[in-house]
N, C-alpha and C positions, 0 to 999 in steps of 0.2 A: 961365247954367247951367240954370236952370229951363226956358228955351226949348229947350235940347238934350234934356232929358228929354221935353218935350212932343213934340219931333220924333221921338224914339225910340219913344214910345208910338204915335204916328201911324203910323210905319213898321210896327210890329208888328201894329197893327190892320189895316193894309192887307194885310199878308202873310197874316194869319189869314183875312181875308175872301176873299183869292184862293184859299187852300187849301180853304176851305169851298165856294167856287164850283167848284173843280176836283173835290173829292170828291163834290159834288152831281152832276157830270157823269159820274164813273167808277162802274161798277157795284160792288156789294158783294162779289161773288165775287173780283174782281181784288184788291180791298183785302185780303181774307182771305188770298189766296195770297201777296201781297207780305209780309204780316205773318209768315206761317209761314216764308217764305224767309229773311226777316231773322233770325228766331229761330234757324233752322238754321245760318245762317252764324255767328251769335254763339256758338252751342254748339260748332261745329267749331273756331272760332278759340280758344275757351277750352280745348278739349281739346288743341289743338296747343301752347298756351302752358303747359300743366301738364306737369311732368316729375317722376316719382317715382323717387328714388334709393334703392336697397336699402342695408341697413346695412354690407355688405361691399364697396360700390362707391363710386366718386366720378366726377362728371360734368365733362366739359370743354365749355365754352360758346364756340362760334364764331359770331359775328354778322357777316354779309355778308363772310365770308372772313377775319375777323380774330379772333384769340383774345382773349376777354374774361375776365381773371381776376376774382375768385378762382374756383376750381372749385366745382361744386355739391355740397353736403354731403348725406348721407343724409336722406331725408324728402321733404316736399312743396315743390316749387320752381315758380315762374312765370317764363317767359321770353317774349321777343317772338316771336309766332308768325310762321311763314312765312319769316322772315329769320334765325332762330337754329337752328344745328345743334348737338345735344348728343350727345357720345360718352361712353359709360360704360366705365370700366375696373375690373376685378376686383382688389381689394387683398389677397385671400387668398393663402396660400402655394400655389403651383402646382407640379405634378410633371410634368417633361418627360422623355421617354424618348429617350436617345441611341441611334440605330440601331446594330445590330451591324456591325462593320467589321473588316477584317483589317489587322493591324499587324505590321511586321517589327521585332523587338527588336534590341538592340545585338549580340547573338550570332547574328544571322541566323536566328531562329526565327519562322516565321509563326504568329501568334496572333490569334484572334478575340476582340474585346473589346466589351462594351456597358456602359452606365452609366445612372444615374438622377440627374437634377438637380432640386433644390428651390429655386425662385426666388420672389421677392416684389417687387411693384411698390411702390416707396417715393416716387416722383415721377411722378404720372400724366402731367403735361405733357411731360416728357422722354420717357417711354415711348411717347407717341403721336406727338410731333412730331420726335424725334431719330432714330427708326429706323422703317422701314416696318412690320416685324412683329417685336417683341422676342422672341417665343417661337422663331420660326424662326432669328432671328439668334443667340440664345443656344445653340440646339442645334448650329448649324453651327460656332460658335466652340468649343463643347465637343468636337466631333469632331476638329477640327484640333489643338486643344491636347492632347487625349488621345493622339492619334497622335504628337505631338512628344515628350510626356513618356515614353511607353512606348518610343519609338524610341531613347531615351538610356539605357535600362535593359536588363539581361539578363533572360532568362526566369525564372530562379530568383528573382531579386529581385522581379520582378513578382508572382510567385505568393505569396511570403510577406511582401511589404511593401506590401500594399494600403492600409493606413491612411495611410502617408506620401504615397502617390499621391493619395488622396482629398483630403488637406489641401492638397497643392501645386496640384492641379487647381482646387480651390475658390478658393484665393487668386488664381490667375491669371484665372479667369473673373470673380470679383467685381471685380477691378481694371478689367477691360475693360468690363464691363456697368455700371459706376458712371456712365459718361457717358450711359447710356440710362435712368437712373432705376430700374434693376433691381438688386436685391441677391441674390446667390447664397448661400443659407443652408447648403446641404450638397450634397456630391457623393458618390455611392456607386457603385463599380464592381460591377456585378451578377454578371458572369461573365467568367472568363478561360479560354478554350478553345483550347489549342494545336492545331496541325494534326495530322492522323492519324499521319503518320510520326513527328513529334516526340513525340506522346503514346505511341506504341508504344515508342520509345526510352526515354522516361521510365519506362514500366512495367517494361521490362527492367532499368533501373538500380535502380528501387525493389525489384524482386524479388531482384537480386543483393545489394543492401544488406541486405535482410532475411535472406537466406541467410548472409551474413557475420556478422550479429549472432547468428543462431541457432547458427552454428558456434562463435562465441566463447562464448556462453552454455553450449553443450553441453560445450566443453572446460573451462570454468570449473567446471561442475558435476562433471565427472569428476575434476578436480583436487581439489576439495573432498571428494568422496566418497573418493578414495584417501587423502587426509590423515586423514579421520575414521576410515577402516578401519585405517590404520596406527596412529593414536592409540589406537583401541580394542584392537588387538592388543597394543600396548605396555602398556597398562594391565592387560589380561588376563594378560599374562606376569608383570607385577609382582605382581598379586594372587596368581597361581599360585605364584610363587616365595615370596611371603610366607606363603601357606598351607602350602607344603611345608616351609618353615623351622619354622613353628609345629608342624606334625605331627611333624617329626623331633625337635624339642625335647620335645614331649609324650611321644613314643615312648621317647626316651632316658630321660626322667624316670621313665616307667612301668617301663621295664626295670631302671633302677637300684633303684627301690623294690621291684620284684618279686624282683630278685636278693638284695636285703637281707633281704626277708621269707623267701625260700626258704632262704637259708643260715642265717638265725636259726632257722627251723623245723628244718633239718638239725642245727643245733647242739643245739637242745632235744631232738631225737630221740636224738642221741648221748649227751647227758647222762642222759636217762631210761634208755637202754640200759646206760650205765655204772653208774648207781645201782642198776638192777635186777640187773645181772650181778655186782655186788659181793657179793651175799648167796648166790651159787651156789658150790657146791663142785665138785670135780673130777668126781664121779659125775654130778651134774646136767648138767654140760657134755658129758659122754660120752653121756648119754641124748639130749640135744638134737642132738648130731652124728649119732647113729644115726637119729633122726627125720628129719634133713636128708637122709641117704643114702636113706631110704625114699622121700621125696618126689621125689628126683632119679631114682630108679629107676622111678617111675611114669610118667615122661615117655616120649615117642615118639622121642626123638633117639637116633641110633646112636652118637654120640660124646658123652662127658661130660668136661669139663675142670674139674679141682679146682684152686683157687688155693693149695693147700698140699700138703705131702707126705702122701700117703695112708697110708704105712706108720706114720708117727707117730700118725695118728688111730686106726689099727687097734691099735697097741700100747696106746693109752690105753683103747680099748674092752676089749681083752683083760685089762688090769689091773683094769678095773671088774668084769669077769665073774669074776675070781678065778683066772684062768689063771696069772697071775704070782704070785709069792710074796707080794708086799705091794702095797697100793694107796696111792699117795702122797696125803696129805691136803693140802687147800688151805684156808688160813685165809680166812674170810669178811671182806671189807673193809667197813669202815663208811664213812658219809658224811664223817665228820670226817677219816678217813684219806685219803680222796680229796681233800678240801680242802687237807690238808697237802701232798699231792703236786702237785695241779693248781692249787691256789688257789681262791678263792671263785668260785662260778658267775656272779655278777653281773660280776666282773672279767673272766672269760674270755669270756662271751657278750655283754657290754655291755647297755645298757638296751634293753628291748623296746618299740618304739613301739606306742601304742594306735591303735585305729581312727580316733578323732577327730583325732589328730595327723596320720595319713596323709591324711585328707580335707582338712585345712587345707593340707598341702603341695601336694596336687593343685590346689586352688583357687588358691593363690598362683602356681603354674606357669601355669595357664590365664589368669589376669589379666595376667601378664607378656607372654604371647605373643599375646593377643587384639588384633585390629585392628578398630576401629569405622569406619563410613563417613566420619566427620569426619576420621580420621587418614589417609585415602587422599589423597595430594597431587594437586591439579589438574594438568592437562597442562602449563600454563605456569609452574608453580611451580619454584623452584630445585632442590628435591629431585628432581622428575621429570626435570629436565634432567641432574642428576648421575647418576640411575639410567640414563638413556638413554646418557650417555657411557660409563658403566661397562659 
């Protein structure tokens, strides 16, 4: 063993001596160039071996045409230079635009439809090795699937049922792209644009529908207006009839009280006249009759009607003047004599009402006939229905 070491040392010494001899024969410029060249090659190889992966990426390592798992994680990575190919895949959510295309619906209505797809790579190895270009493949698959789904639906359903179309399209695409390591997160139909003739027909249909609704609303408003007018007229007539009834009651009550007061005043007048005339004799009555004839004669009327026989009055006057032989005497009646003949004045005339009593009677009549707003029956109350029927 010791001999082998001595042999190795001898070989190394011989080699070093040979290199020294060779270096002694090569110029210094060549040695410097070779050192720089070797350093440059080392730097280039080091740069080719270094792979920087971003936080949102993952790298696939292929060495001499063979995939070498695991994938490269974000950060600093070293690979074998010149023989290793590294492919970086973006793991963020990507937005793909489905081009606008014309689709024939179930009711034969041509419609232009476009959409947006949100996808995310969940398996970089499948997304790179199982399909040529997963973005192009996903868009093409979305076009055909969208055409198939909308072709089985009517235009009205497509217009108002976009949410269900989005969900159905997402489920179908996600199932198909699962083999590519791609997940479809969401699908949104961006625009549904029917063809121009179809759009014109839809606009006419919408205008007709709006006119129909306007006519219905107008007719309903006129009906409600007529009902309210009729109801107002009915209530006005009820209030007018109630007011007329109250007025007639108050007028009748006032006429009754006025008649009572008038006749009581007339009775008082007659009683006063009877009491005053009871003390007059025949001569005084004759003087009053002559005075009455004088006042009648002063008038401008051409005809005078006397409610008694004028000859009797003239005889009375002539007897008073002494033309006759004797003037009949008339005894003066006293108040007691009149009470004996007519009875007591309170019994004949009755009790005379005072002013306070009359005011109380009027207030009671107004309270009985007064109608407050709370007493007016509402339109739907049983009383108003009875009034309407009557």
